[in-house]
C-alpha positions in Angstrom: 0.0 0.0 0.0 1.3 3.5 -0.8 2.6 5.6 2.0 -0.2 8.1 1.5 -2.7 5.2 2.0 -3.9 3.3 5.0 -6.5 0.7 5.9 -9.6 0.9 8.1 -11.2 -2.1 9.8 -15.0 -1.9 9.6 -17.7 -4.4 10.5 -20.7 -4.9 8.3 -23.3 -7.5 9.2 -20.9 -9.1 11.7 -18.2 -9.5 9.1 -15.0 -7.5 9.7 -13.3 -6.2 6.6 -10.3 -4.0 5.9 -10.8 -1.1 3.4 -8.0 0.9 1.9 -8.3 4.6 1.8 -6.2 7.8 1.6 -4.8 9.0 4.9 -7.1 11.5 6.5 -10.2 9.7 5.1 -10.5 7.1 7.8 -13.4 8.7 9.5 -15.3 9.2 6.2 -14.8 5.5 5.4 -15.9 4.4 8.9 -19.0 6.7 8.7 -19.8 5.3 5.2 -19.4 1.7 6.5 -21.7 2.5 9.4 -24.3 3.7 7.0 -23.9 0.6 4.8 -24.2 -1.6 7.9 -27.4 0.2 9.1 -28.9 0.0 5.6 -28.1 -3.7 5.3 -29.5 -4.5 8.8 -32.7 -2.6 8.0 -33.2 -4.6 4.8 -32.3 -7.9 6.5 -34.9 -7.0 9.2 -37.6 -6.8 6.6 -36.4 -9.8 4.6 -35.1 -12.3 7.1 -34.7 -15.1 4.5 -32.6 -13.0 2.1 -29.0 -14.1 1.5 -26.1 -11.7 2.5 -25.3 -11.4 -1.2 -28.9 -10.3 -2.0 -28.9 -7.9 0.9 -25.6 -6.3 -0.3 -26.9 -6.0 -3.9 -30.2 -4.4 -3.0 -28.5 -2.1 -0.5 -26.0 -1.0 -3.2 -28.8 -0.4 -5.7 -30.8 1.6 -3.2 -27.7 3.7 -2.3 -26.9 4.3 -6.0 -30.5 5.4 -6.5 -30.2 7.8 -3.6 -27.0 9.2 -5.0 -28.4 9.6 -8.5 -31.4 11.4 -7.2 -29.1 13.9 -5.4 -27.4 14.6 -8.8 -30.8 15.2 -10.4 -29.7 13.7 -13.7 -26.3 15.3 -13.9 -23.3 12.9 -14.0 -21.0 13.1 -10.9 -17.9 15.2 -11.2 -14.6 13.4 -11.8 -13.6 13.5 -8.1 -16.9 12.0 -7.0 -16.7 9.4 -9.7 -13.1 8.5 -8.7 -14.2 8.0 -5.0 -17.3 6.0 -6.1 -15.0 3.7 -8.2 -12.7 3.2 -5.2 -15.6 2.4 -2.9 -17.1 0.0 -5.5 -13.7 -1.8 -5.8 -13.4 -2.0 -2.0 -16.9 -3.5 -1.7 -16.2 -5.9 -4.5 -13.0 -7.1 -2.8 -14.8 -7.4 0.6 -17.6 -9.4 -0.9 -15.2 -11.7 -2.7 -13.6 -12.8 0.6 
């Protein structure tokens, strides 16, 4: 990992994962993970028979929908897109474990 990068341990649905991020963004990543965890727990509470994979997919779609609504049809700027790509890659890596 680059010297300007670090990792943050987060827990989502009782699973601990490490997510890489730039130094100084640790609290942002932790806050985002808490939001993801709360959203996934909410969905699981309403759909007790759903698999973890389905919960993750539905949560990701719901969050993407919320984000797109905030942009009111305009594409995200390059910085936002870069951060979204990093988050997506981190989630893909975490789900692959």
